[in-house]
PLY file of the C-alpha trace (Angstrom):
ply
format ascii 1.0
element vertex 654
property float x
property float y
property float z
element edge 653
property int vertex1
property int vertex2
end_header
-2.05 42.67 73.92
-1.09 40.68 70.88
-1.06 37.23 69.24
2.19 35.55 68.39
2.58 33.94 64.88
-1.22 33.60 64.47
-1.09 30.35 66.41
1.73 28.89 64.17
4.94 30.16 65.86
7.07 28.52 68.54
6.15 31.15 71.15
2.42 30.61 70.99
0.61 31.33 74.38
-2.69 30.00 75.64
-5.57 32.15 74.56
-3.19 34.35 72.65
-2.32 36.50 75.68
0.83 36.65 77.96
0.61 34.40 81.03
0.49 36.19 84.40
1.53 34.37 87.56
-1.28 34.27 90.17
-0.82 36.34 93.31
0.21 34.33 96.39
-2.42 34.32 99.16
-1.68 36.53 102.19
-0.29 34.59 105.23
0.47 37.45 107.64
-1.00 40.66 108.83
-1.14 43.50 106.45
1.73 45.89 106.56
1.16 49.46 105.62
2.60 50.00 102.18
4.63 53.08 101.50
3.77 55.27 98.51
5.10 53.82 95.35
7.26 56.15 93.31
6.04 57.18 89.93
7.48 55.52 86.90
9.66 58.43 86.09
11.21 58.17 89.43
12.16 54.48 89.16
12.74 54.18 85.43
9.94 51.64 85.02
8.55 51.26 81.46
4.97 50.51 80.35
6.00 47.02 79.35
6.77 46.18 82.91
3.40 47.20 84.26
0.95 44.54 85.34
-1.70 44.13 82.63
-4.86 46.07 82.81
-8.14 44.19 82.84
-8.98 43.02 79.29
-11.38 45.00 77.23
-14.69 43.57 76.00
-13.24 43.13 72.47
-10.20 41.34 73.87
-12.43 39.01 75.85
-14.36 38.14 72.67
-11.13 37.47 70.78
-9.78 35.39 73.64
-12.98 33.40 73.86
-12.74 32.70 70.16
-9.14 31.60 70.48
-9.93 29.30 73.31
-12.63 27.64 71.18
-10.00 26.91 68.41
-11.48 29.20 65.76
-8.64 31.48 64.70
-9.43 33.90 61.92
-7.33 33.67 58.67
-6.93 35.92 55.70
-8.68 34.59 52.46
-5.74 35.59 50.16
-3.30 33.38 51.98
-5.69 30.42 51.80
-6.04 30.78 48.00
-2.30 31.07 47.63
-1.80 27.81 49.45
-4.40 26.03 47.32
-2.83 27.38 44.12
0.61 26.27 45.14
-0.65 22.78 45.85
-2.41 22.64 42.48
0.71 23.79 40.67
2.74 21.08 42.33
0.13 18.51 41.27
0.10 19.73 37.65
3.88 19.69 37.46
3.94 16.19 38.88
1.32 15.06 36.31
3.22 16.64 33.43
6.45 15.05 34.58
4.75 11.69 34.92
3.35 11.83 31.38
6.63 13.15 29.97
8.71 10.47 31.66
6.38 7.74 30.40
6.44 9.25 26.92
10.25 9.16 26.84
10.32 5.56 28.01
7.63 4.63 25.48
9.62 6.34 22.73
12.71 4.31 23.60
10.67 1.11 23.61
9.09 1.92 20.25
12.48 2.69 18.71
13.75 -0.65 19.98
10.66 -2.39 18.63
11.17 -0.81 15.20
14.73 -2.10 15.14
13.42 -5.52 16.12
11.02 -5.53 13.17
13.90 -4.89 10.77
15.97 -7.69 12.31
13.00 -10.04 12.30
12.34 -9.40 8.60
15.97 -10.08 7.69
16.10 -13.25 9.80
12.91 -14.66 8.30
14.15 -13.95 4.77
17.45 -15.66 5.60
15.65 -18.67 7.05
17.02 -18.04 10.56
13.82 -18.96 12.38
15.58 -19.60 15.71
17.08 -16.12 15.72
13.76 -14.70 14.56
12.01 -16.33 17.51
14.41 -14.63 19.96
13.98 -11.29 18.20
10.20 -11.64 18.31
10.22 -12.20 22.08
12.34 -9.06 22.59
10.15 -7.09 20.21
7.01 -8.14 22.09
8.54 -7.00 25.39
9.41 -3.59 23.92
5.94 -3.22 22.41
4.30 -4.16 25.70
6.44 -1.60 27.55
5.44 1.11 25.09
1.77 0.30 25.55
1.98 0.20 29.34
3.84 3.51 29.45
1.17 5.26 27.39
-1.88 4.11 29.32
-3.19 4.92 32.78
-5.20 7.64 34.53
-2.61 10.32 33.75
-2.78 9.50 30.02
-6.58 9.36 30.16
-6.57 12.87 31.57
-4.11 14.03 28.91
-6.33 12.54 26.22
-9.39 14.35 27.56
-7.88 17.84 27.57
-8.42 20.08 24.51
-4.78 21.05 24.09
-3.01 17.75 24.67
-5.85 15.39 23.76
-5.18 14.73 20.05
-1.46 14.20 20.55
-1.90 11.98 23.62
-4.48 9.85 21.85
-2.24 9.59 18.79
0.68 8.35 20.91
-1.62 5.80 22.52
-2.81 4.63 19.10
0.77 4.12 17.92
1.67 2.05 20.96
-1.53 0.01 20.68
-0.88 -0.67 16.98
2.71 -1.78 17.54
1.70 -3.99 20.48
-1.13 -5.58 18.51
1.18 -6.34 15.59
3.77 -7.83 17.93
1.25 -10.10 19.67
-0.98 -11.13 16.74
0.30 -10.49 13.21
4.00 -11.20 13.66
3.62 -14.50 15.54
1.16 -15.71 12.89
3.54 -14.75 10.11
6.38 -16.48 11.97
4.31 -19.66 12.13
3.59 -19.37 8.41
7.28 -18.86 7.65
8.05 -22.04 9.56
5.44 -23.92 7.52
6.16 -22.47 4.08
9.83 -22.57 3.20
10.27 -20.76 -0.15
12.80 -23.37 -1.21
10.25 -26.10 -0.54
7.76 -24.38 -2.86
9.85 -25.23 -5.92
8.21 -27.94 -8.06
9.69 -31.40 -7.73
9.08 -33.66 -10.71
6.44 -31.22 -11.92
4.54 -31.08 -8.62
4.23 -28.40 -5.92
3.60 -29.61 -2.36
0.39 -27.82 -1.38
0.15 -29.11 2.22
2.25 -26.29 3.74
0.11 -23.67 1.98
-3.08 -25.25 3.27
-1.67 -25.37 6.82
-0.44 -21.79 6.70
-3.68 -20.32 5.38
-5.48 -19.57 8.72
-2.48 -17.82 10.25
-1.63 -15.78 7.18
-5.22 -14.64 6.70
-5.49 -13.69 10.39
-2.19 -11.81 10.25
-3.31 -9.90 7.20
-6.52 -8.92 9.00
-4.51 -7.62 11.97
-2.20 -5.59 9.70
-5.13 -4.10 7.78
-6.81 -3.15 11.09
-3.58 -1.53 12.29
-3.25 0.49 9.10
-6.87 1.63 9.40
-6.26 2.71 13.02
-3.21 4.79 12.07
-5.02 6.39 9.16
-7.89 7.21 11.50
-5.65 9.64 13.41
-5.88 13.26 12.31
-2.19 14.04 11.77
-2.97 17.76 11.37
-4.20 17.92 14.97
-1.05 16.58 16.66
2.32 18.15 17.36
4.97 18.02 14.63
7.26 15.23 15.88
4.30 12.90 16.49
2.84 13.76 13.06
6.16 12.83 11.44
6.18 9.47 13.22
2.57 8.84 12.19
3.50 9.42 8.55
6.46 7.05 8.84
4.34 4.39 10.50
1.68 4.79 7.80
4.31 4.29 5.08
5.78 1.24 6.80
2.39 -0.33 7.44
1.32 0.33 3.85
4.25 -1.73 2.62
3.56 -4.48 5.16
-0.17 -4.46 4.36
0.55 -4.86 0.65
2.79 -7.84 1.36
0.40 -9.54 3.78
-2.56 -8.99 1.43
-0.61 -10.65 -1.38
0.36 -13.53 0.92
-3.22 -13.97 2.08
-4.46 -14.06 -1.50
-1.75 -16.57 -2.40
-2.62 -19.05 0.35
-6.30 -18.75 -0.48
-5.92 -19.00 -4.26
-3.02 -21.34 -4.97
-4.26 -24.57 -3.34
-7.65 -24.67 -5.10
-6.29 -23.30 -8.38
-3.55 -25.94 -8.39
-6.09 -28.71 -7.88
-6.02 -29.49 -4.17
-9.78 -30.19 -4.33
-9.75 -31.83 -7.75
-8.38 -31.22 -11.28
-8.48 -27.78 -12.85
-8.10 -26.89 -16.56
-6.73 -23.56 -17.80
-6.06 -21.91 -21.13
-2.65 -20.29 -21.50
-2.57 -17.54 -24.14
0.96 -16.83 -25.39
0.71 -13.27 -26.67
2.85 -12.15 -29.60
3.80 -8.47 -29.22
5.06 -8.30 -32.80
1.41 -7.84 -33.77
0.09 -5.47 -31.15
-3.07 -5.83 -29.12
-4.12 -3.72 -26.13
-2.87 -6.20 -23.49
0.24 -7.17 -25.45
-0.24 -8.95 -28.77
-2.20 -11.58 -30.63
-2.53 -14.93 -28.86
-0.38 -16.81 -31.36
-0.35 -20.00 -29.34
-3.03 -21.44 -27.04
-2.10 -24.15 -24.50
-4.48 -26.23 -22.37
-2.97 -26.87 -18.92
-4.24 -29.24 -16.26
-3.52 -28.82 -12.54
-4.17 -31.64 -10.09
-2.86 -31.97 -6.51
-0.12 -29.46 -7.30
1.00 -31.13 -10.54
0.90 -29.28 -13.87
0.84 -30.83 -17.31
0.24 -29.76 -20.92
-2.91 -31.43 -22.25
-3.38 -29.71 -25.64
-1.78 -26.99 -27.73
-3.08 -25.11 -30.77
-2.23 -22.05 -32.83
-4.37 -18.96 -32.39
-5.11 -18.98 -36.10
-6.77 -22.40 -35.84
-9.37 -20.87 -33.51
-10.29 -17.86 -35.62
-12.56 -16.59 -38.37
-15.79 -17.61 -36.68
-19.04 -16.78 -38.42
-20.37 -14.74 -35.50
-19.29 -13.56 -32.04
-19.47 -16.28 -29.40
-20.70 -13.79 -26.81
-22.85 -10.67 -27.15
-20.79 -7.49 -27.48
-21.69 -4.05 -26.19
-22.12 -1.15 -28.58
-18.87 0.37 -27.29
-16.96 -2.88 -27.84
-18.22 -3.15 -31.40
-17.36 0.48 -32.11
-13.84 0.26 -30.64
-12.79 -3.28 -31.57
-15.20 -4.72 -34.10
-16.96 -8.07 -33.95
-13.67 -9.99 -34.33
-13.13 -9.37 -30.62
-15.42 -12.36 -29.96
-15.03 -14.22 -33.25
-11.27 -14.84 -33.47
-8.95 -16.09 -30.72
-6.20 -13.86 -32.11
-8.33 -10.77 -31.40
-9.68 -11.46 -27.90
-6.96 -9.15 -26.52
-8.18 -6.13 -28.52
-9.84 -5.00 -25.27
-7.59 -3.71 -22.47
-9.88 -5.46 -19.97
-8.28 -8.89 -19.54
-11.16 -10.44 -17.54
-13.31 -9.79 -20.60
-10.64 -11.38 -22.82
-10.70 -14.42 -20.54
-14.46 -14.80 -20.79
-14.35 -14.62 -24.59
-11.37 -16.99 -24.94
-13.13 -19.54 -22.75
-16.29 -19.29 -24.89
-14.31 -19.70 -28.15
-12.55 -22.80 -26.76
-15.84 -24.28 -25.61
-17.36 -23.78 -29.07
-14.39 -24.74 -31.21
-12.75 -27.49 -29.14
-15.24 -28.50 -26.47
-14.91 -28.86 -22.73
-14.88 -26.17 -20.08
-11.94 -24.39 -18.49
-11.55 -22.93 -14.99
-9.63 -19.86 -16.05
-7.36 -18.17 -18.55
-3.72 -17.10 -18.16
-1.64 -14.93 -20.45
2.11 -14.47 -20.91
4.27 -12.79 -23.54
7.92 -13.23 -24.62
8.94 -10.57 -22.09
7.55 -12.72 -19.29
9.29 -15.79 -20.72
12.55 -13.84 -20.70
12.08 -13.05 -16.99
11.41 -16.72 -16.25
14.51 -17.76 -18.23
16.48 -15.42 -16.02
15.50 -17.72 -13.13
15.69 -21.12 -14.86
18.71 -20.42 -17.03
19.01 -21.01 -20.81
17.10 -23.84 -22.47
17.95 -25.79 -25.63
15.34 -25.86 -28.40
14.62 -28.68 -30.81
16.29 -26.90 -33.75
19.57 -26.74 -31.82
19.34 -23.06 -30.88
19.50 -21.81 -27.30
16.86 -19.60 -25.76
18.13 -17.21 -23.08
16.83 -14.28 -21.07
18.82 -11.98 -23.35
17.67 -13.28 -26.75
14.12 -14.52 -26.04
12.25 -11.35 -27.05
14.25 -10.79 -30.24
14.16 -14.46 -31.25
10.43 -14.97 -30.62
9.19 -11.64 -32.01
11.53 -10.97 -34.93
14.26 -13.45 -35.80
11.86 -16.35 -36.19
10.03 -14.48 -38.97
13.24 -13.63 -40.75
14.54 -17.22 -40.57
11.32 -19.23 -40.99
9.03 -18.12 -43.81
6.29 -20.77 -43.63
3.66 -19.85 -40.97
3.04 -23.54 -40.29
6.72 -24.05 -39.46
6.59 -20.95 -37.28
3.72 -22.52 -35.32
5.82 -25.66 -34.77
8.69 -23.54 -33.48
6.42 -21.65 -31.11
4.87 -24.87 -29.80
8.29 -26.35 -29.13
9.45 -23.17 -27.41
6.40 -22.98 -25.14
6.71 -26.64 -24.13
10.45 -26.34 -23.45
10.11 -23.24 -21.26
7.17 -24.84 -19.41
9.20 -27.96 -18.67
12.07 -25.84 -17.37
9.68 -23.93 -15.13
8.03 -26.96 -13.51
11.05 -29.25 -13.37
12.21 -27.73 -10.09
15.72 -26.86 -11.19
15.28 -23.12 -10.71
15.41 -21.19 -7.46
11.89 -20.80 -6.08
12.53 -17.24 -4.90
14.08 -16.26 -8.24
11.13 -17.74 -10.12
8.61 -15.94 -7.89
10.49 -12.68 -8.43
10.38 -13.22 -12.19
6.65 -13.82 -12.11
6.06 -10.77 -9.90
8.00 -8.49 -12.26
6.07 -9.91 -15.22
2.76 -9.18 -13.48
3.75 -5.59 -12.68
4.72 -5.04 -16.32
1.38 -6.39 -17.54
3.04 -9.41 -19.15
1.42 -12.00 -16.86
-2.35 -11.97 -16.26
-4.90 -14.37 -14.81
-8.69 -14.62 -14.92
-10.68 -17.20 -12.95
-14.07 -18.53 -14.00
-14.85 -19.04 -10.30
-16.42 -15.79 -8.94
-14.96 -16.09 -5.43
-11.45 -16.52 -6.80
-11.91 -13.70 -9.31
-13.00 -11.43 -6.47
-9.66 -12.11 -4.75
-7.76 -11.40 -7.98
-9.56 -8.09 -8.58
-7.40 -5.07 -7.94
-4.11 -6.97 -8.20
-1.54 -6.58 -10.99
-2.44 -10.11 -12.12
-6.04 -9.20 -12.89
-5.34 -6.97 -15.91
-8.72 -5.34 -15.38
-9.77 -2.05 -16.93
-9.98 0.63 -14.25
-9.55 4.37 -14.02
-8.52 4.84 -10.39
-6.26 3.02 -7.96
-6.57 3.89 -4.25
-7.56 7.48 -5.05
-4.86 7.93 -7.71
-5.92 8.67 -11.31
-5.17 5.92 -13.84
-4.68 6.72 -17.53
-4.70 3.93 -20.10
-2.66 4.06 -23.33
-3.13 1.04 -25.57
-2.12 0.01 -29.08
-4.01 -2.22 -31.51
-2.32 -2.81 -34.85
-4.48 -1.78 -37.78
-3.15 -4.33 -40.30
-2.03 -7.96 -39.96
1.76 -7.69 -39.79
4.65 -8.14 -37.37
5.87 -4.53 -37.32
4.82 -3.96 -33.72
8.23 -5.27 -32.70
9.69 -1.97 -33.97
7.37 0.41 -32.07
8.90 2.37 -29.19
6.78 4.41 -26.78
7.94 7.09 -24.31
5.29 8.54 -22.02
5.57 11.56 -19.70
3.01 13.28 -17.48
3.09 16.89 -16.26
0.57 18.38 -13.76
-1.14 21.57 -14.89
-3.91 22.82 -12.59
-7.02 21.96 -10.60
-10.67 22.38 -11.48
-13.14 24.24 -9.27
-14.44 20.96 -7.83
-10.96 19.75 -6.83
-10.13 17.52 -9.80
-6.48 17.37 -10.96
-5.54 18.27 -14.52
-2.40 17.14 -16.29
-0.91 16.60 -19.73
0.09 13.13 -20.93
2.60 13.19 -23.79
3.31 10.08 -25.87
6.31 9.99 -28.22
6.04 7.10 -30.66
9.00 6.03 -32.78
9.47 3.39 -35.46
12.83 1.69 -34.95
12.43 -0.29 -38.19
15.50 -0.30 -40.42
15.61 2.06 -43.39
15.19 -0.90 -45.76
12.18 -2.27 -43.87
10.31 -2.55 -47.17
12.56 -5.50 -48.02
11.57 -7.47 -44.92
9.54 -10.67 -45.49
5.87 -10.01 -46.38
4.78 -11.85 -43.24
6.54 -9.09 -41.27
5.50 -6.03 -43.29
1.98 -7.18 -44.04
0.35 -7.68 -47.42
-2.46 -5.13 -47.33
-3.08 -3.70 -50.82
-2.05 -0.07 -51.11
-0.24 0.01 -47.76
3.44 1.04 -47.94
5.72 -1.87 -47.03
7.84 -1.13 -43.97
5.41 1.42 -42.52
3.89 0.85 -39.10
0.19 1.53 -38.53
-1.57 1.20 -35.19
-4.66 2.48 -33.41
-3.88 4.45 -30.24
-6.53 4.43 -27.47
-6.33 6.84 -24.53
-8.58 6.12 -21.52
-9.41 8.90 -19.06
-9.38 8.34 -15.27
-12.59 7.36 -13.54
-14.85 10.41 -13.30
-12.52 12.37 -15.61
-12.15 13.08 -19.30
-9.71 13.77 -22.11
-10.34 17.40 -23.03
-8.04 18.03 -26.01
-5.69 16.05 -28.19
-2.74 17.48 -30.12
-0.60 15.66 -32.67
2.84 17.19 -33.27
1.56 20.39 -31.68
-1.57 20.76 -33.80
-5.22 19.95 -33.15
-6.22 16.40 -34.02
-9.48 14.68 -34.83
-10.25 11.70 -32.62
-12.88 9.02 -32.27
-14.61 9.37 -28.87
-16.41 6.60 -27.01
-17.33 5.48 -23.48
-16.12 2.01 -22.50
-17.25 0.50 -19.20
-17.85 3.97 -17.77
-14.49 5.39 -18.85
-14.08 8.03 -21.53
-11.78 6.96 -24.37
-10.46 8.68 -27.49
-8.85 6.86 -30.38
-6.91 7.66 -33.53
-4.78 5.84 -36.09
-1.12 6.75 -36.55
1.23 5.68 -39.31
5.01 5.79 -39.08
7.65 5.29 -41.72
10.94 3.61 -40.73
12.70 5.95 -38.30
9.64 8.21 -38.12
8.26 9.79 -34.94
5.00 11.32 -33.81
4.04 13.09 -30.60
0.53 12.94 -29.17
-0.39 15.18 -26.23
-3.54 14.62 -24.19
-4.93 17.25 -21.80
-6.59 15.15 -19.11
-8.94 15.95 -16.23
-8.98 13.45 -13.38
-11.84 12.62 -11.07
-12.74 14.95 -8.22
-10.65 14.24 -5.12
-8.08 12.10 -6.92
-4.52 12.80 -5.81
-0.99 11.65 -6.47
1.12 11.10 -9.53
-1.00 9.60 -12.33
-0.60 5.88 -12.96
-0.01 5.00 -16.61
-1.18 1.56 -17.70
-0.03 0.79 -21.22
0.51 -2.02 -23.70
3.81 -3.80 -22.92
6.14 -3.22 -25.87
9.65 -4.38 -26.65
10.93 -0.87 -25.88
9.14 1.74 -23.78
9.45 4.15 -20.84
7.06 5.96 -18.53
8.01 9.10 -16.60
5.17 10.23 -14.36
5.51 13.69 -12.87
4.04 14.69 -9.51
0.29 14.93 -9.16
-1.46 18.29 -8.87
-2.20 19.26 -5.24
-5.92 20.03 -5.29
-6.56 19.67 -1.56
0 1
1 2
2 3
3 4
4 5
5 6
6 7
7 8
8 9
9 10
10 11
11 12
12 13
13 14
14 15
15 16
16 17
17 18
18 19
19 20
20 21
21 22
22 23
23 24
24 25
25 26
26 27
27 28
28 29
29 30
30 31
31 32
32 33
33 34
34 35
35 36
36 37
37 38
38 39
39 40
40 41
41 42
42 43
43 44
44 45
45 46
46 47
47 48
48 49
49 50
50 51
51 52
52 53
53 54
54 55
55 56
56 57
57 58
58 59
59 60
60 61
61 62
62 63
63 64
64 65
65 66
66 67
67 68
68 69
69 70
70 71
71 72
72 73
73 74
74 75
75 76
76 77
77 78
78 79
79 80
80 81
81 82
82 83
83 84
84 85
85 86
86 87
87 88
88 89
89 90
90 91
91 92
92 93
93 94
94 95
95 96
96 97
97 98
98 99
99 100
100 101
101 102
102 103
103 104
104 105
105 106
106 107
107 108
108 109
109 110
110 111
111 112
112 113
113 114
114 115
115 116
116 117
117 118
118 119
119 120
120 121
121 122
122 123
123 124
124 125
125 126
126 127
127 128
128 129
129 130
130 131
131 132
132 133
133 134
134 135
135 136
136 137
137 138
138 139
139 140
140 141
141 142
142 143
143 144
144 145
145 146
146 147
147 148
148 149
149 150
150 151
151 152
152 153
153 154
154 155
155 156
156 157
157 158
158 159
159 160
160 161
161 162
162 163
163 164
164 165
165 166
166 167
167 168
168 169
169 170
170 171
171 172
172 173
173 174
174 175
175 176
176 177
177 178
178 179
179 180
180 181
181 182
182 183
183 184
184 185
185 186
186 187
187 188
188 189
189 190
190 191
191 192
192 193
193 194
194 195
195 196
196 197
197 198
198 199
199 200
200 201
201 202
202 203
203 204
204 205
205 206
206 207
207 208
208 209
209 210
210 211
211 212
212 213
213 214
214 215
215 216
216 217
217 218
218 219
219 220
220 221
221 222
222 223
223 224
224 225
225 226
226 227
227 228
228 229
229 230
230 231
231 232
232 233
233 234
234 235
235 236
236 237
237 238
238 239
239 240
240 241
241 242
242 243
243 244
244 245
245 246
246 247
247 248
248 249
249 250
250 251
251 252
252 253
253 254
254 255
255 256
256 257
257 258
258 259
259 260
260 261
261 262
262 263
263 264
264 265
265 266
266 267
267 268
268 269
269 270
270 271
271 272
272 273
273 274
274 275
275 276
276 277
277 278
278 279
279 280
280 281
281 282
282 283
283 284
284 285
285 286
286 287
287 288
288 289
289 290
290 291
291 292
292 293
293 294
294 295
295 296
296 297
297 298
298 299
299 300
300 301
301 302
302 303
303 304
304 305
305 306
306 307
307 308
308 309
309 310
310 311
311 312
312 313
313 314
314 315
315 316
316 317
317 318
318 319
319 320
320 321
321 322
322 323
323 324
324 325
325 326
326 327
327 328
328 329
329 330
330 331
331 332
332 333
333 334
334 335
335 336
336 337
337 338
338 339
339 340
340 341
341 342
342 343
343 344
344 345
345 346
346 347
347 348
348 349
349 350
350 351
351 352
352 353
353 354
354 355
355 356
356 357
357 358
358 359
359 360
360 361
361 362
362 363
363 364
364 365
365 366
366 367
367 368
368 369
369 370
370 371
371 372
372 373
373 374
374 375
375 376
376 377
377 378
378 379
379 380
380 381
381 382
382 383
383 384
384 385
385 386
386 387
387 388
388 389
389 390
390 391
391 392
392 393
393 394
394 395
395 396
396 397
397 398
398 399
399 400
400 401
401 402
402 403
403 404
404 405
405 406
406 407
407 408
408 409
409 410
410 411
411 412
412 413
413 414
414 415
415 416
416 417
417 418
418 419
419 420
420 421
421 422
422 423
423 424
424 425
425 426
426 427
427 428
428 429
429 430
430 431
431 432
432 433
433 434
434 435
435 436
436 437
437 438
438 439
439 440
440 441
441 442
442 443
443 444
444 445
445 446
446 447
447 448
448 449
449 450
450 451
451 452
452 453
453 454
454 455
455 456
456 457
457 458
458 459
459 460
460 461
461 462
462 463
463 464
464 465
465 466
466 467
467 468
468 469
469 470
470 471
471 472
472 473
473 474
474 475
475 476
476 477
477 478
478 479
479 480
480 481
481 482
482 483
483 484
484 485
485 486
486 487
487 488
488 489
489 490
490 491
491 492
492 493
493 494
494 495
495 496
496 497
497 498
498 499
499 500
500 501
501 502
502 503
503 504
504 505
505 506
506 507
507 508
508 509
509 510
510 511
511 512
512 513
513 514
514 515
515 516
516 517
517 518
518 519
519 520
520 521
521 522
522 523
523 524
524 525
525 526
526 527
527 528
528 529
529 530
530 531
531 532
532 533
533 534
534 535
535 536
536 537
537 538
538 539
539 540
540 541
541 542
542 543
543 544
544 545
545 546
546 547
547 548
548 549
549 550
550 551
551 552
552 553
553 554
554 555
555 556
556 557
557 558
558 559
559 560
560 561
561 562
562 563
563 564
564 565
565 566
566 567
567 568
568 569
569 570
570 571
571 572
572 573
573 574
574 575
575 576
576 577
577 578
578 579
579 580
580 581
581 582
582 583
583 584
584 585
585 586
586 587
587 588
588 589
589 590
590 591
591 592
592 593
593 594
594 595
595 596
596 597
597 598
598 599
599 600
600 601
601 602
602 603
603 604
604 605
605 606
606 607
607 608
608 609
609 610
610 611
611 612
612 613
613 614
614 615
615 616
616 617
617 618
618 619
619 620
620 621
621 622
622 623
623 624
624 625
625 626
626 627
627 628
628 629
629 630
630 631
631 632
632 633
633 634
634 635
635 636
636 637
637 638
638 639
639 640
640 641
641 642
642 643
643 644
644 645
645 646
646 647
647 648
648 649
649 650
650 651
651 652
652 653
């Protein structure tokens, strides 16, 4: 008695037992039956015998089979369940992997579309850009769809795959959001604001496109900033290597985009009101003279009153800095630190308002001096120097001056900071020359003859070099300017990076600052116990004055009694990063005495150096940054006629 295939085989029998044909009923009289031979006599085997009556156990098994309750082994059941689960897991993994590959391809295509879109917008090909944007949006949508669904939700919930799956989803969401919100808004703005159309025409800038573009540009900037925050919210250390690499790349790309959109948003918010779209605005323009050094450049040798109304700019008044000096008392209260570092002339002489490296403070003081000495209020203060004028002349081209000379990008700095003093001895005649030069360059700038993009590039370079600064008397506008290169504000940290300030204020009235060269290098050293970076800042100062500098005109060398003609004397101020300090100072390798002070929360040390023609001096500062600050130190310094900054890598204190 046996079962066949446990009820699964082709030869299964009812009840699990062989079928036996029923005996036919008897239809005739019984016939005596002869004795049957034994099996050994007939060769009959046991398998051919009729079955014996079933045992009690067999009847129980058969009854169970008839009721459909076959018994199975537990091990085989578990094996079947495990096999099914494995198939399901493999299918899930394959599903996620296939979607990930398709999403990767879509993201790569979208990245290429962004590059094409940027180039097309810059080239003014808005029709081609529109086609590229549509393709980019389709790729971004595909990437998002391929990285979302129940299988991705499960992947994101698991401990092992969760961080990486969520990171991939974040990337696709960010790219899709940019493609559907930020980029279309920027496209609309590009269609409204043609850079070529921003060039002044007859002294006037058309502000209508800027006003129309403002909502879209501001919204686009918000979307980009949100995207950057989302990417930075992903823990790159918790995801697999290839995804971490892509996160870093996306962070870098978005940082560049975010910087550009933030600048554009500020521009569309600031330019219309500052250029008089809501009514006339008055501004002071300080033309700094770097031949006599001040912390933000040089003395304001010329002061110009500008008026902006409905996009038009005009010169209303112009005066020499000397005509607004030698006041009996400061026009604004000074802090103890300001008096100790700069003296009371900071707020009592227009030529000294740039002693402080904090340009917003210079703007406040210049405004107060103008109000007291001339009368009338101003809405803000701008500052430029001959280096900035040279950049602008690179865009406008040479201009002819009233004396018959030509001012170019190549000769502007030398002519305005040195040659004029060698050729024109009378200070009054010098003032006339400077007034003519400022008016001529201004006319060239607003006439509209220069390329708008070239002019904007010139102004941007000037701002980065600290040669173009702007302060607004309107708090909301000043809040937008804060943190930008235009602001010229005193600060000791920039986005977590330590900032060191190195500034020069000439100690005697002369024009020898033209001959000062500065070369700055930084080298990381170590980290403090609380995670603050330490580094050494080395400043090499050189006088490039000719050997016979003593024979230069007195207006150039200065006329201080007892001071050697041809020597250069300046006060050097070194500002520590926010939360940091300057620990030691060495001059030419030896210990040096310094004057220490705290200015607006930043530690500062100062000393006076004197150089003979051709002389050099090296000052080394051992600096401690603020806790948690990282990256190569930023050096903010007085813009000179000749200088260099080489910043080494920041100390890794993580």
